[in-house]
C-alpha positions as CSV (number, residue, x, y, z in Angstrom):
1,X,7.8,-8.2,-0.6
2,X,8.0,-7.3,-4.3
3,X,9.6,-10.4,-5.8
4,X,10.0,-12.4,-8.9
5,X,8.4,-15.8,-9.7
6,X,10.8,-17.7,-7.5
7,X,10.0,-15.5,-4.5
8,X,6.2,-16.2,-5.0
9,X,6.9,-19.9,-5.2
10,X,8.9,-19.8,-2.0
11,X,6.3,-17.8,-0.1
12,X,3.2,-19.7,-1.2
13,X,4.8,-23.1,-0.7
14,X,5.5,-22.2,2.9
15,X,1.8,-21.3,3.6
16,X,0.1,-24.1,5.5
17,X,-3.2,-24.4,7.2
18,X,-3.3,-24.1,11.0
19,X,-4.2,-27.4,12.6
20,X,-7.3,-26.9,14.6
21,X,-6.1,-29.4,17.1
22,X,-3.1,-27.2,17.9
23,X,-5.2,-24.2,19.0
24,X,-4.6,-23.9,22.7
25,X,-7.7,-23.9,24.8
26,X,-6.0,-24.6,28.1
27,X,-3.1,-23.0,29.8
28,X,-1.6,-25.6,32.0
29,X,1.7,-23.8,32.7
30,X,0.3,-20.6,34.1
31,X,-0.5,-20.4,37.8
32,X,-3.1,-17.8,37.1
33,X,-6.2,-18.7,35.0
34,X,-5.9,-17.3,31.5
35,X,-8.7,-16.2,29.3
36,X,-8.6,-19.5,27.4
37,X,-8.6,-21.4,30.7
38,X,-11.6,-19.6,31.8
39,X,-13.4,-20.4,28.6
40,X,-12.7,-24.1,29.4
41,X,-13.9,-24.0,32.9
42,X,-16.9,-26.0,33.8
43,X,-18.6,-22.9,35.0
44,X,-19.3,-21.7,31.5
45,X,-20.8,-25.0,30.3
46,X,-20.4,-27.1,27.3
47,X,-22.4,-25.0,25.0
48,X,-20.4,-21.8,25.7
49,X,-17.1,-23.7,25.2
50,X,-18.4,-25.1,22.0
51,X,-19.4,-21.6,20.7
52,X,-16.0,-20.2,21.6
53,X,-14.2,-23.0,19.9
54,X,-16.3,-22.6,16.7
55,X,-15.5,-18.9,16.7
56,X,-11.8,-19.6,16.9
57,X,-12.0,-22.3,14.3
58,X,-13.9,-20.1,11.9
59,X,-11.6,-17.2,12.5
60,X,-8.6,-19.3,11.6
61,X,-10.4,-20.7,8.5
62,X,-11.3,-17.2,7.3
63,X,-7.8,-15.9,7.8
64,X,-6.3,-18.8,5.9
65,X,-8.7,-18.4,3.0
66,X,-8.2,-14.7,2.7
67,X,-4.8,-14.1,4.1
68,X,-3.3,-12.7,0.9
69,X,-6.2,-10.3,0.4
70,X,-5.9,-9.2,4.1
71,X,-2.2,-8.7,3.7
72,X,-2.5,-6.5,0.6
73,X,-5.3,-4.6,2.2
74,X,-3.5,-3.9,5.5
75,X,-0.1,-3.3,3.8
76,X,-1.6,-0.7,1.4
77,X,-3.6,0.9,4.2
78,X,-0.4,1.4,6.1
79,X,1.5,2.7,3.0
80,X,-1.2,5.3,2.3
81,X,-1.8,6.3,5.9
82,X,1.9,7.0,6.3
83,X,2.5,8.5,2.9
84,X,-0.4,10.9,3.2
85,X,0.5,11.6,6.7
86,X,3.8,13.0,5.6
87,X,1.9,15.1,3.0
88,X,-0.3,16.4,5.8
89,X,2.7,17.4,7.8
90,X,4.0,19.3,4.8
91,X,0.7,21.0,3.9
92,X,-0.5,21.9,7.4
93,X,3.0,23.0,8.6
94,X,2.4,26.3,10.3
95,X,5.9,27.6,9.4
96,X,5.3,26.8,5.7
97,X,8.7,25.2,5.5
98,X,8.0,22.5,2.9
99,X,10.7,20.1,1.9
100,X,10.6,17.7,-1.1
101,X,13.4,15.7,0.6
102,X,11.1,15.1,3.6
103,X,8.3,14.0,1.4
104,X,10.5,11.7,-0.6
105,X,12.0,10.1,2.5
106,X,8.4,9.6,3.8
107,X,7.3,7.9,0.7
108,X,10.3,5.5,0.8
109,X,9.9,4.6,4.5
110,X,6.1,4.2,4.1
111,X,6.7,1.6,1.3
112,X,9.3,-0.2,3.5
113,X,6.9,-0.6,6.4
114,X,4.1,-1.7,4.1
115,X,6.3,-4.3,2.6
116,X,7.4,-5.5,6.0
117,X,3.8,-6.1,7.0
118,X,2.6,-7.8,3.9
119,X,5.7,-9.2,2.2
120,X,5.8,-12.7,3.8
121,X,2.2,-13.4,3.1
122,X,1.2,-11.9,-0.3
123,X,4.5,-10.8,-1.7
124,X,3.8,-7.2,-0.7
125,X,2.8,-5.8,-4.0
126,X,0.7,-2.9,-2.6
127,X,0.5,-1.5,-6.1
128,X,-1.7,-2.5,-9.1
129,X,1.2,-1.6,-11.5
130,X,3.4,-4.2,-9.7
131,X,0.7,-6.8,-9.8
132,X,-0.1,-6.4,-13.5
133,X,3.6,-6.4,-14.5
134,X,4.2,-9.5,-12.5
135,X,1.2,-11.2,-14.1
136,X,2.5,-10.3,-17.6
137,X,6.2,-11.0,-17.0
138,X,6.7,-13.2,-14.0
139,X,3.9,-15.8,-14.1
140,X,1.8,-14.3,-11.3
141,X,-1.6,-16.2,-11.5
142,X,-4.2,-14.2,-13.4
143,X,-6.9,-15.4,-11.0
144,X,-5.3,-13.5,-8.2
145,X,-4.9,-10.2,-10.1
146,X,-8.5,-8.9,-9.5
147,X,-8.3,-9.9,-5.8
148,X,-5.0,-8.2,-5.2
149,X,-6.1,-5.0,-7.0
150,X,-9.3,-4.9,-5.1
151,X,-7.5,-5.3,-1.8
152,X,-5.1,-2.5,-2.7
153,X,-7.8,0.0,-3.7
154,X,-9.8,-0.7,-0.6
155,X,-6.7,-0.5,1.6
156,X,-5.8,2.8,0.0
157,X,-9.3,4.3,0.6
158,X,-9.3,3.0,4.1
159,X,-5.9,4.5,4.8
160,X,-7.0,7.9,3.6
161,X,-10.2,7.7,5.7
162,X,-8.2,6.7,8.8
163,X,-5.8,9.6,8.3
164,X,-8.6,12.0,7.8
165,X,-10.2,11.0,11.1
166,X,-6.9,11.9,12.8
167,X,-6.0,15.2,11.0
168,X,-9.5,16.6,10.3
169,X,-9.4,19.2,13.1
170,X,-6.0,20.4,11.8
171,X,-7.4,20.6,8.2
172,X,-10.5,22.5,9.3
173,X,-8.3,25.0,11.2
174,X,-6.0,25.4,8.2
175,X,-8.8,26.0,5.6
176,X,-11.4,27.4,8.0
177,X,-13.7,24.5,7.2
178,X,-14.0,25.3,3.5
179,X,-12.5,22.4,1.6
180,X,-10.4,23.5,-1.4
181,X,-8.5,21.4,-3.9
182,X,-5.8,23.8,-5.1
183,X,-4.6,27.2,-4.0
184,X,-2.9,28.6,-0.9
185,X,-5.5,26.9,1.3
186,X,-5.9,23.8,-0.8
187,X,-5.7,20.5,1.1
188,X,-6.7,17.8,-1.4
189,X,-3.0,17.3,-2.1
190,X,-2.7,15.7,1.3
191,X,-4.5,12.7,-0.1
192,X,-4.2,12.7,-3.9
193,X,-1.3,13.7,-6.2
194,X,-1.5,17.0,-8.0
195,X,1.4,18.4,-10.1
196,X,2.4,22.1,-9.9
197,X,0.1,24.3,-12.0
198,X,3.0,25.2,-14.3
199,X,3.8,21.6,-15.2
200,X,2.2,20.3,-18.4
201,X,0.3,17.0,-18.6
202,X,2.9,15.5,-20.9
203,X,5.7,16.2,-18.5
204,X,3.7,14.6,-15.6
205,X,2.9,11.5,-17.7
206,X,6.6,11.1,-18.6
207,X,7.5,11.4,-14.9
208,X,5.0,8.7,-13.9
209,X,5.9,6.3,-16.7
210,X,9.7,6.6,-16.4
211,X,9.5,6.5,-12.6
212,X,7.4,3.4,-12.4
213,X,9.6,1.7,-15.0
214,X,12.6,2.3,-12.8
215,X,10.7,1.1,-9.8
216,X,9.9,-2.2,-11.6
217,X,13.6,-2.6,-12.5
218,X,14.6,-2.2,-8.9
219,X,11.9,-4.6,-7.7
220,X,12.8,-7.3,-10.2
221,X,16.6,-6.9,-10.0
222,X,16.6,-7.0,-6.2
223,X,14.3,-10.1,-6.2
224,X,16.5,-12.2,-8.6
225,X,17.7,-15.4,-6.9
226,X,21.3,-14.7,-8.0
227,X,21.4,-11.2,-6.7
228,X,22.1,-12.2,-3.1
229,X,23.7,-9.0,-1.8
230,X,20.5,-7.1,-2.5
231,X,17.8,-9.8,-2.3
232,X,18.5,-10.3,1.4
233,X,17.5,-6.6,2.0
234,X,15.0,-6.2,-0.9
235,X,12.5,-4.2,1.1
236,X,15.2,-1.6,2.0
237,X,16.4,-1.5,-1.5
238,X,12.9,-0.8,-2.9
239,X,12.4,1.9,-0.3
240,X,15.7,3.5,-1.3
241,X,14.7,3.2,-4.9
242,X,11.4,5.0,-4.2
243,X,13.1,7.7,-2.3
244,X,15.7,8.3,-5.1
245,X,13.1,8.3,-7.9
246,X,11.0,10.7,-6.0
247,X,13.9,13.1,-5.3
248,X,15.0,13.1,-9.0
249,X,11.8,13.1,-11.1
250,X,8.8,13.0,-8.7
251,X,8.2,16.7,-8.3
252,X,6.8,17.2,-11.8
253,X,3.9,14.8,-11.2
254,X,3.2,14.9,-7.5
255,X,4.8,11.4,-7.4
256,X,2.4,8.5,-7.4
257,X,3.9,5.5,-9.2
258,X,0.9,3.6,-7.8
259,X,-2.7,3.8,-9.1
260,X,-4.1,2.6,-5.7
261,X,-2.1,5.2,-3.7
262,X,-3.7,8.0,-5.8
263,X,-7.2,6.7,-6.7
264,X,-8.2,5.4,-3.3
265,X,-7.4,8.7,-1.4
266,X,-8.8,10.8,-4.3
267,X,-12.1,8.9,-4.2
268,X,-12.2,9.5,-0.5
269,X,-11.7,13.2,-0.9
270,X,-14.6,13.2,-3.5
271,X,-17.0,11.9,-0.8
272,X,-15.5,13.7,2.2
273,X,-16.1,17.3,1.2
274,X,-13.8,18.2,-1.7
275,X,-16.3,17.2,-4.3
276,X,-16.2,15.4,-7.7
277,X,-13.9,18.2,-9.0
278,X,-10.9,16.2,-7.6
279,X,-11.3,14.0,-10.7
280,X,-11.6,16.8,-13.3
281,X,-9.2,19.5,-12.0
282,X,-6.1,20.2,-14.1
283,X,-7.6,18.8,-17.3
284,X,-8.7,15.6,-15.7
285,X,-5.2,15.0,-14.3
286,X,-6.6,12.1,-12.2
287,X,-6.3,9.9,-15.3
288,X,-2.5,10.3,-15.2
289,X,-1.7,8.6,-11.9
290,X,-4.4,6.0,-12.7
291,X,-2.9,4.7,-16.0
292,X,0.6,6.1,-16.5
293,X,2.1,3.9,-13.7
294,X,0.6,0.8,-15.3
295,X,2.3,1.7,-18.6
296,X,5.5,2.3,-16.8
297,X,5.3,-1.0,-14.9
298,X,4.9,-2.9,-18.2
299,X,7.8,-0.9,-19.7
300,X,10.0,-1.7,-16.7
301,X,9.0,-5.4,-16.8
302,X,9.7,-5.6,-20.5
303,X,13.2,-4.0,-20.2
304,X,14.1,-6.3,-17.4
305,X,12.8,-9.5,-19.1
306,X,14.4,-8.7,-22.5
307,X,17.6,-7.0,-21.7
308,X,18.6,-8.0,-18.1
309,X,17.2,-11.3,-17.0
């Protein structure tokens, strides 16, 4: 999960390669022949057994070489899938009974599940703002920064695409097959973040910067080795922090705090029928969730490092 330098050291020191000799190819305990036993049977021949063993070995090697990338990819995919899923429920709700409380709880719970999936492997950043802040203030290796951010962006795009494949019929019924970004039948907000039309850009920037700074404070404080009451439940504390920040100041910006969470789904909508205007609408608002969270993350990391740690 999101953690400080000590957490990264503990996680990565515990990673070890799988011994190829420990991969079971024979199930001697089971009375019924297992799949692996069948692959070892003489009926398949030596060449087929050898091919299967090579496949298993290469799969293990690939996983061990790319496990951090895969963890960030899958964790961010889950985060975006669930977060945007809550937004879809709010947007496509027939009764029009939207609730910011529901959206905020959805954001927090989505972060929690994403951290649970990826935390023990990659640290569960799931957010370029977190990765960059940890590189600057917590000694996260710079060589891993591009890989983490790439995994997060691809995971976010894939999460949006997966959600779209699920809710596309409902979207088409809602907007009658005519994709709109804003307005009464606008559905782009299911995927990207868009502030209310009456909110100025400056207000939205402040919301993203301050919100992400507070998120970094929560992440770093709960990950400190001496903060045992909270460190043991760091994922839950981060989820609670995300929910609280969203409830208090998230409404003015659409609540991103995460460049990948916004850019990946926004890029998907650009190619899925909403058009390139998703990047230019509201005075190029797309730049706000792309860069403001990074500034906020650096501010939060600076405050923690200078005044708290």
